[in-house]
VOPAGU-2260 file (C-alpha; in pm, 1 decimal, decimal comma):
REM VOPAGU-2260
SITE   aa  ch    i         X         Y         Z
SITE  MET   A    0   11096,2    9450,4   18318,6
SITE  ALA   A    1   11266,6    9114,9   18360,4
SITE  ASP   A    2   11518,3    9002,5   18056,0
SITE  ALA   A    3   11362,8    8855,9   17748,2
SITE  HIS   A    4   11590,4    8606,2   17780,3
SITE  SER   A    5   11519,8    8452,9   18150,0
SITE  LYS   A    6   11163,6    8219,6   18124,4
SITE  PHE   A    7   11006,1    7992,2   18245,4
SITE  THR   A    8   11070,7    7629,1   18062,0
SITE  PHE   A    9   10584,7    7698,9   18034,8
SITE  GLU   A   10   10701,9    7986,9   17842,9
SITE  ALA   A   11   10982,1    7883,2   17599,9
SITE  ASP   A   12   10915,5    7523,9   17468,6
SITE  ALA   A   13   10709,4    7328,1   17630,1
SITE  ASN   A   14   10765,9    7004,2   17498,2
SITE  GLN   A   15   11099,2    6969,4   17652,3
SITE  VAL   A   16   10921,3    6948,5   18012,3
SITE  ALA   A   17   10966,2    6671,5   18182,7
SITE  SER   A   18   10693,4    6482,7   18286,2
SITE  ILE   A   19   10702,7    6530,4   18643,5
SITE  ARG   A   20   10786,3    6812,8   18884,7
SITE  SER   A   21   11176,7    6695,2   18957,5
SITE  GLU   A   22   11444,4    6843,6   19210,8
SITE  MET   A   23   11567,6    6998,5   18942,4
SITE  ALA   A   24   11383,1    7125,6   18749,7
SITE  ALA   A   25   11243,4    7298,7   19049,2
SITE  VAL   A   26   11614,4    7482,1   19058,2
SITE  GLU   A   27   11603,1    7603,5   18784,2
SITE  ALA   A   28   11304,0    7734,9   18766,1
SITE  ARG   A   29   11398,7    7895,4   19103,1
SITE  LYS   A   30   11730,0    7987,3   18947,0
SITE  VAL   A   31   11483,3    8213,4   18678,6
SITE  LEU   A   32   11239,0    8338,4   18955,9
SITE  LEU   A   33   11559,4    8440,1   19146,7
SITE  ASP   A   34   11600,9    8651,3   18802,8
SITE  ARG   A   35   11258,0    8781,1   18713,1
SITE  LEU   A   36   11217,9    8935,3   19019,6
SITE  ARG   A   37   11575,0    9059,9   19002,0
SITE  MET   A   38   11659,5    8920,2   19341,1
SITE  ASP   A   39   12031,2    8806,6   19442,7
SITE  SER   A   40   12067,6    8457,6   19504,1
SITE  THR   A   41   12393,4    8527,4   19734,1
SITE  LYS   A   42   12191,4    8754,1   19973,3
SITE  ILE   A   43   11882,6    8547,8   20072,4
SITE  GLY   A   44   11836,8    8264,0   20330,3
SITE  PRO   A   45   11768,9    7861,6   20284,8
SITE  ASP   A   46   11456,2    7946,0   20437,4
SITE  THR   A   47   11351,0    8147,4   20185,5
SITE  GLU   A   48   11512,2    7960,1   19945,1
SITE  ARG   A   49   11299,9    7678,8   20009,2
SITE  LEU   A   50   11030,7    7906,5   20036,3
SITE  LEU   A   51   11068,3    8008,3   19640,1
SITE  LEU   A   52   11165,2    7617,2   19586,7
SITE  LYS   A   53   10832,7    7540,3   19689,9
SITE  TYR   A   54   10663,9    7835,6   19512,3
SITE  CYS   A   55   10849,8    7727,8   19209,9
SITE  ILE   A   56   10702,9    7304,6   19216,4
SITE  GLU   A   57   10310,9    7449,4   19273,1
SITE  VAL   A   58   10324,0    7739,4   19032,8
SITE  PRO   A   59   10568,5    7734,2   18685,5
SITE  LEU   A   60   10631,6    7354,0   18684,6
SITE  ASN   A   61   10231,2    7298,2   18766,2
SITE  ILE   A   62   10150,7    7536,5   18428,4
SITE  ALA   A   63   10410,8    7348,3   18211,6
SITE  TRP   A   64   10239,6    7002,2   18321,2
SITE  TYR   A   65    9908,9    7232,1   18245,6
SITE  GLU   A   66   10040,2    7294,2   17882,0
SITE  ARG   A   67   10089,9    6964,0   17790,2
SITE  ALA   A   68    9801,3    6835,0   17961,4
SITE  ARG   A   69    9604,9    7085,6   17696,5
SITE  ARG   A   70    9775,2    7002,1   17353,4
SITE  SER   A   71    9776,1    6595,4   17490,9
SITE  ALA   A   72    9346,7    6687,5   17550,9
SITE  GLN   A   73    9328,0    6916,7   17212,4
SITE  THR   A   74    9556,2    6618,7   17005,4
SITE  ILE   A   75    9224,8    6372,6   17071,3
SITE  MET   A   76    9001,3    6586,7   17055,2
SITE  ARG   A   77    9109,2    6667,8   16709,6
SITE  ALA   A   78    9106,8    6313,1   16653,7
SITE  GLN   A   79    8780,7    6211,4   16790,3
SITE  ARG   A   80    8652,3    6473,4   16546,9
SITE  LEU   A   81    8761,3    6400,2   16209,5
SITE  CYS   A   82    8657,1    6037,0   16260,7
SITE  VAL   A   83    8335,3    6200,1   16325,8
SITE  VAL   A   84    8359,1    6318,4   15993,7
SITE  VAL   A   85    8463,4    6075,6   15758,0
SITE  ILE   A   86    8248,3    5860,3   15880,2
SITE  MET   A   87    7988,5    6113,5   15753,5
SITE  LEU   A   88    8131,3    6168,2   15482,2
SITE  GLY   A   89    8174,7    5782,6   15367,0
SITE  GLY   A   90    7774,0    5798,3   15504,0
SITE  LEU   A   91    7731,0    6034,3   15267,8
SITE  GLY   A   92    7973,5    5922,3   15051,3
SITE  ALA   A   93    7793,4    5571,7   14959,6
SITE  VAL   A   94    7425,4    5732,6   14972,2
SITE  ALA   A   95    7536,9    5920,4   14639,2
SITE  TRP   A   96    7661,7    5607,9   14494,1
SITE  ILE   A   97    7280,2    5438,4   14580,0
SITE  THR   A   98    7077,0    5724,7   14369,3
SITE  THR   A   99    7374,0    5705,3   14072,2
SITE  SER   A  100    7324,2    5335,5   14087,0
SITE  GLN   A  101    7097,5    5025,4   13877,3
SITE  ILE   A  102    7117,8    4858,8   14245,2
SITE  ASP   A  103    6838,8    4743,5   14466,4
SITE  LYS   A  104    6861,6    5145,3   14666,6
SITE  GLN   A  105    6620,6    5090,1   14916,2
SITE  LEU   A  106    6825,1    4731,6   15017,6
SITE  VAL   A  107    7185,1    4950,1   14941,4
SITE  THR   A  108    6998,9    5232,8   15176,4
SITE  ALA   A  109    6856,0    5015,3   15452,2
SITE  GLN   A  110    7249,6    4809,0   15468,4
SITE  ILE   A  111    7409,6    5120,3   15514,7
SITE  GLY   A  112    7130,9    5309,1   15781,7
SITE  THR   A  113    7229,9    4993,4   15992,7
SITE  MET   A  114    7607,3    4978,4   16000,1
SITE  LEU   A  115    7657,0    5425,6   15968,7
SITE  ALA   A  116    7383,8    5367,3   16343,6
SITE  THR   A  117    7651,0    5083,1   16449,3
SITE  LEU   A  118    7933,0    5309,4   16332,5
SITE  LEU   A  119    7834,4    5568,5   16469,1
SITE  PHE   A  120    7697,1    5406,7   16809,4
SITE  ALA   A  121    8026,6    5265,8   16845,7
SITE  LEU   A  122    8198,6    5637,9   16851,7
SITE  GLN   A  123    8010,7    5772,2   17060,3
SITE  VAL   A  124    8019,1    5500,5   17367,2
SITE  LEU   A  125    8437,0    5579,0   17255,2
SITE  VAL   A  126    8425,6    5960,6   17271,8
SITE  THR   A  127    8189,7    5985,6   17563,5
SITE  ALA   A  128    8434,2    5724,4   17787,0
SITE  THR   A  129    8688,7    5962,8   17648,3
SITE  ASP   A  130    8600,6    6326,0   17604,1
SITE  LYS   A  131    8813,1    6533,7   17659,0
SITE  LYS   A  132    8641,7    6863,9   17720,3
SITE  ALA   A  133    8554,9    6866,9   18047,6
SITE  GLN   A  134    8939,2    6752,4   18047,2
SITE  LEU   A  135    9069,9    7059,5   17825,9
SITE  GLY   A  136    8872,2    7291,5   18013,3
SITE  GLY   A  137    8998,8    7243,5   18281,7
SITE  PHE   A  138    9326,6    7218,6   18199,2
SITE  TRP   A  139    9353,4    7573,3   18013,1
SITE  ARG   A  140    9177,9    7741,0   18353,3
SITE  ALA   A  141    9390,2    7594,4   18561,6
SITE  SER   A  142    9664,8    7717,4   18397,1
SITE  ALA   A  143    9568,0    8090,6   18248,1
SITE  ASP   A  144    9496,5    8053,4   18683,5
SITE  LEU   A  145    9848,8    8050,5   18722,6
SITE  LYS   A  146    9960,0    8240,7   18500,0
SITE  GLU   A  147    9777,0    8550,5   18566,8
SITE  GLY   A  148    9875,9    8494,1   18982,5
SITE  TRP   A  149   10194,4    8424,7   18852,5
SITE  TYR   A  150   10244,3    8775,6   18632,3
SITE  THR   A  151   10025,6    8948,0   18894,6
SITE  PHE   A  152   10319,0    8811,3   19162,5
SITE  GLU   A  153   10581,6    8902,7   18962,4
SITE  GLN   A  154   10415,5    9249,2   18864,9
SITE  SER   A  155   10451,7    9392,0   19235,5
SITE  TRP   A  156   10730,7    9234,0   19352,8
SITE  SER   A  157   11011,2    9229,4   19078,6
SITE  GLY   A  158   11246,2    9434,4   19185,4
SITE  ARG   A  159   11098,4    9584,0   19470,8
SITE  VAL   A  160   11188,8    9217,6   19744,6
SITE  PRO   A  161   11406,1    9328,0   20062,0
SITE  LEU   A  162   11781,0    9145,0   20126,2
SITE  GLU   A  163   11718,4    9240,0   20487,2
SITE  ARG   A  164   11572,0    8878,1   20724,0
SITE  ALA   A  165   11330,9    9105,2   20906,5
SITE  ALA   A  166   11180,3    9349,3   20604,6
SITE  LEU   A  167   11179,9    8929,6   20398,5
SITE  ALA   A  168   10835,7    8883,2   20640,4
SITE  GLU   A  169   10610,1    9083,6   20453,2
SITE  PHE   A  170   10733,1    8908,1   20055,9
SITE  GLU   A  171   10779,3    8570,4   20228,6
SITE  THR   A  172   10395,1    8571,6   20341,1
SITE  ALA   A  173   10280,8    8680,1   19977,0
SITE  VAL   A  174   10496,4    8410,2   19835,7
SITE  TRP   A  175   10288,4    8182,8   20105,0
SITE  GLN   A  176   10017,3    8308,1   19997,8
SITE  GLU   A  177   10003,1    8256,6   19652,3
SITE  ILE   A  178   10114,1    7936,6   19743,1
SITE  HIS   A  179    9775,9    7873,2   19849,3
SITE  ASN   A  180    9616,3    8029,4   19624,5
SITE  ALA   A  181    9839,6    7769,8   19326,4
SITE  ARG   A  182    9732,5    7436,8   19594,6
SITE  LYS   A  183    9344,2    7543,4   19549,6
SITE  ILE   A  184    9319,5    7601,2   19113,1
SITE  ALA   A  185    9538,1    7260,1   19077,6
SITE  ARG   A  186    9273,3    7108,5   19387,0
SITE  THR   A  187    8991,4    7261,8   19243,7
SITE  GLU   A  188    9070,8    7119,9   18867,3
SITE  ARG   A  189    9185,8    6765,0   19005,8
SITE  GLU   A  190    8842,2    6772,8   19067,3
SITE  ALA   A  191    8664,9    6833,2   18767,6
SITE  TYR   A  192    8915,8    6613,4   18580,2
SITE  PHE   A  193    8824,9    6355,2   18827,5
SITE  ASN   A  194    8395,2    6483,4   18762,1
SITE  THR   A  195    8497,2    6359,0   18327,5
SITE  PHE   A  196    8515,4    6027,7   18418,2
SITE  LYS   A  197    8197,5    5779,5   18280,6
SITE  SER   A  198    8081,1    5494,9   18501,2
SITE  ALA   A  199    7964,5    5106,4   18413,1
SITE  GLY   A  200    7659,6    5240,9   18517,4
SITE  GLU   A  201    7640,6    5559,8   18283,0
SITE  LEU   A  202    7818,4    5427,5   18021,5
SITE  LEU   A  203    7574,3    5113,4   18027,6
SITE  THR   A  204    7273,6    5403,3   18003,5
SITE  LEU   A  205    7440,3    5539,7   17712,7
SITE  ALA   A  206    7457,5    5183,4   17542,4
SITE  SER   A  207    7107,7    5083,2   17614,2
SITE  ALA   A  208    6986,8    5391,1   17421,2
SITE  GLY   A  209    7214,9    5319,9   17140,6
SITE  LEU   A  210    7093,6    5014,2   17100,9
SITE  ASP   A  211    6718,3    5054,1   17070,4
SITE  THR   A  212    6905,8    5260,4   16723,6
SITE  VAL   A  213    7080,1    5028,2   16655,4
SITE  ARG   A  214    6794,2    4742,6   16703,8
SITE  SER   A  215    6518,0    4933,1   16542,4
SITE  ARG   A  216    6795,6    4998,7   16231,5
SITE  GLY   A  217    6824,3    4627,0   16245,0
SITE  GLN   A  218    6451,3    4522,9   16192,7
SITE  GLN   A  219    6419,2    4813,5   15908,5
SITE  LEU   A  220    6672,1    4571,4   15738,4
SITE  ALA   A  221    6519,5    4189,0   15817,5
SITE  ALA   A  222    6209,4    4341,5   15699,7
SITE  GLN   A  223    6391,6    4447,0   15365,5
SITE  LEU   A  224    6534,2    4181,5   15274,2
SITE  LYS   A  225    6245,9    3953,7   15323,9
SITE  GLU   A  226    6037,4    4155,9   15094,7
SITE  ASP   A  227    6374,6    4140,7   14896,8
SITE  ASN   A  228    6391,9    3759,9   14904,7
SITE  ALA   A  229    6036,4    3701,8   14861,5
SITE  ILE   A  230    6016,2    3961,9   14551,2
SITE  SER   A  231    6325,0    3765,5   14402,8
SITE  GLY   A  232    6115,8    3414,0   14482,8
SITE  ASP   A  233    5818,2    3521,8   14358,5
SITE  ALA   A  234    6034,6    3666,0   13998,9
SITE  ARG   A  235    6202,4    3347,2   14007,8
SITE  ALA   A  236    5887,5    3081,4   14056,4
SITE  ALA   A  237    5758,7    3269,2   13764,8
SITE  ALA   A  238    6023,2    3226,1   13589,2
SITE  ARG   A  239    6066,3    2914,4   13590,1
SITE  LYS   A  240    5711,5    2853,7   13488,5
SITE  GLN   A  241    5752,0    3000,0   13217,0
SITE  LEU   A  242    6071,7    2761,8   13102,6
SITE  SER   A  243    5865,0    2513,8   13215,7
SITE  ASP   A  244    5585,1    2665,1   12971,6
SITE  VAL   A  245    5843,6    2686,1   12660,7
SITE  ARG   A  246    6002,1    2345,3   12697,3
SITE  GLN   A  247    5644,5    2181,3   12725,4
SITE  LYS   A  248    5542,9    2387,9   12385,9
SITE  LEU   A  249    5892,7    2277,7   12227,8
SITE  MET   A  250    5754,4    1909,2   12236,8
SITE  GLU   A  251    5516,5    1947,8   12148,2
SITE  SER   A  252    5647,6    2126,2   11823,0
SITE  LYS   A  253    5835,1    1861,5   11777,4
SITE  ALA   A  254    5568,4    1565,1   11818,4
SITE  SER   A  255    5314,5    1795,2   11535,7
SITE  ILE   A  256    5609,7    1839,9   11290,7
SITE  ALA   A  257    5648,8    1400,4   11329,1
SITE  ALA   A  258    5282,6    1339,3   11332,8
SITE  SER   A  259    5257,4    1611,1   10994,1
SITE  GLU   A  260    5587,5    1472,9   10839,2
SITE  ALA   A  261    5407,8    1100,2   10876,8
SITE  LYS   A  262    5100,4    1257,4   10764,0
SITE  GLU   A  263    5193,8    1360,8   10505,8
SITE  ALA   A  264    5353,1    1072,8   10392,0
SITE  ALA   A  265    5132,1     814,3   10462,6
SITE  LEU   A  266    4895,0    1035,7   10248,9
SITE  ARG   A  267    5164,3    1017,5    9945,1
SITE  ASP   A  268    5220,6     635,9    9953,1
SITE  THR   A  269    4811,7     587,6    9890,6
SITE  ALA   A  270    4746,4     809,0    9642,6
SITE  ALA   A  271    4613,9    1105,9    9811,9
SITE  ALA   A  272    4427,4    1396,6    9718,9
SITE  ALA   A  273    4619,1    1678,1    9651,7
SITE  GLU   A  274    4475,8    1913,4    9838,1
SITE  GLU   A  275    4480,2    1689,9   10075,6
SITE  ILE   A  276    4889,0    1624,6   10041,9
SITE  GLN   A  277    4869,8    1989,5   10029,2
SITE  ALA   A  278    4765,8    2080,1   10392,5
SITE  ALA   A  279    4900,8    1803,7   10500,6
SITE  SER   A  280    5272,0    1951,5   10429,6
SITE  LYS   A  281    5106,2    2303,6   10560,2
SITE  ALA   A  282    5034,7    2152,2   10871,6
SITE  THR   A  283    5408,5    2024,2   10811,9
SITE  ILE   A  284    5538,9    2394,3   10760,3
SITE  SER   A  285    5374,7    2521,1   11048,3
SITE  ALA   A  286    5507,5    2305,9   11304,4
SITE  ARG   A  287    5842,8    2359,9   11237,0
SITE  ALA   A  288    5803,1    2748,4   11251,7
SITE  GLU   A  289    5663,7    2678,5   11612,6
SITE  LEU   A  290    5931,8    2459,8   11663,8
SITE  VAL   A  291    6236,4    2760,8   11531,7
SITE  ARG   A  292    5993,1    3031,9   11734,9
SITE  TYR   A  293    6006,8    2803,7   12072,9
SITE  THR   A  294    6360,0    2732,7   12002,6
SITE  GLU   A  295    6464,5    3094,4   12012,7
SITE  MET   A  296    6256,6    3124,4   12327,5
SITE  MET   A  297    6472,0    2889,6   12528,5
SITE  ARG   A  298    6782,0    2985,3   12414,1
SITE  MET   A  299    6664,1    3384,0   12497,5
SITE  MET   A  300    6591,1    3251,3   12849,1
SITE  ALA   A  301    6953,6    3087,8   12937,1
SITE  GLU   A  302    7087,6    3455,4   12913,3
SITE  VAL   A  303    6840,5    3567,4   13137,0
SITE  ASP   A  304    6727,1    3294,1   13432,3
SITE  PRO   A  305    6727,0    3463,2   13742,5
SITE  GLU   A  306    6941,4    3174,9   13907,9
SITE  GLY   A  307    7219,3    3246,3   13699,5
SITE  HIS   A  308    7205,7    2811,4   13511,4
SITE  VAL   A  309    7232,8    2817,2   13151,3
SITE  VAL   A  310    6942,6    2656,0   13040,2
SITE  VAL   A  311    7022,0    2459,0   12710,8
SITE  PRO   A  312    6737,4    2416,9   12434,7
SITE  GLY   A  313    6617,4    2026,6   12399,1
């Protein structure tokens, strides 16, 4: 086995790997490769050196690239899942708040439903346009296939590579075969990667389906608002009529008091019978009681006026 300290970049800290397959990185990878295969770098020819450099570009450096891409895709997928969870929890929390509050539950539920439908639609389009699941699978599979090829190659040739030029043919053939396999793996991954991109037509089809849902929610909300406005309008009309009736009664009570007082005064001036004066006095008292009653009704209606107007009893 190779020295435990001899590791490729993807086996150590892949975060430190450059984002491109540079020749310098390939040269460093070749040193690790020679160490892992227990080959003396001073005894191999320039042709073999160039061949191993190609191998390092196609295998170890590609593995490092796929590992970085896989972690990036995983981060995006976690963020997408978090957004979905937050939106759903927010919607559930809003509905739970409605069920325990004293507001118009049907109207607010319709509003929240429309808002959530719109948000989920927008999020669905965004997630679909930037879906990383298929890409993540492609990166993971390519990295695993390349690693499997490398470890199999290492096990087959570590410590058994002939250094004589005439005997290197079999080893170089095996290296070329690994390069060919690595390129095939990368080509398959690239095809799968580009197939994950959504065209404008596909996104438009998805958007059309989502818009139907949002439109339906909007129509439900509009109907609920219309019904709520109709009910509120009827309530305001009834309140205004009741207020008008009370004001009318209030004016009638004042007129009754004035009439009763005038009649009582006239009876006293003409020295009418005591029974007539007493009857007129009772009528005045009754009219004043009615005035107090309607004045109190006006005061209470001012506190609950549906339009928020302060009604001053007149």
